C-alpha positions in Angstrom: 8.2 -21.5 17.1 4.9 -19.9 16.4 3.1 -21.1 19.5 0.6 -23.5 17.9 0.2 -27.1 16.9 -1.5 -28.1 13.7 -3.7 -31.1 14.3 -5.0 -31.6 10.8 -5.1 -29.9 7.3 -8.1 -29.8 5.0 -8.2 -28.5 1.4 -10.3 -25.4 0.9 -12.0 -26.8 -2.1 -14.3 -29.3 -0.4 -17.8 -30.2 -1.6 -20.5 -27.6 -1.1 -22.1 -27.7 2.3 -19.3 -29.8 3.7 -17.2 -28.4 6.6 -14.7 -31.1 7.5 -12.3 -28.8 9.3 -15.1 -27.4 11.5 -16.4 -30.9 12.2 -12.9 -32.1 13.1 -12.4 -29.1 15.4 -15.8 -29.6 17.1 -14.9 -33.2 17.8 -11.6 -32.2 19.3 -13.3 -29.5 21.5 -15.8 -32.2 22.7 -12.7 -34.2 23.8 -11.4 -31.1 25.8 -8.9 -29.7 23.3 -9.2 -26.0 22.5 -9.1 -26.6 18.8 -9.9 -23.9 16.3 -9.9 -23.5 12.5 -7.7 -21.0 10.7 -7.1 -20.5 7.0 -3.6 -20.9 5.5 -3.8 -18.7 2.4 -0.4 -19.8 1.1 -1.5 -23.4 0.8 -5.2 -22.8 0.3 -6.1 -25.0 3.2 -8.0 -24.9 6.5 -5.9 -25.9 9.5 -7.2 -27.2 12.8 -4.9 -25.8 15.4 -4.4 -25.7 19.2 -2.7 -22.6 20.4 0.0 -22.6 23.1 -1.4 -21.8 26.6 0.4 -18.4 26.7 -0.7 -17.3 23.2 -3.8 -15.2 22.9 -6.1 -14.5 19.9 -5.6 -11.2 18.2 -8.2 -8.6 19.2 -10.6 -7.4 16.6 -10.3 -3.7 15.8 -12.7 -1.4 17.6 -15.6 -0.2 15.4 
């Protein structure tokens, strides 16, 4: 198990100026779910996910 649940998938080729994955994630966050958007390069899709409580985000490299 990879420690996350995919709530929804959105194709990357949406209309210009349209951000359906971000809008979906924002609505889930307003409902209290810690949703975030990640890119699945293999399927060329944006995934709205919720991470497992014990999984942390990778840290950005120091500049």
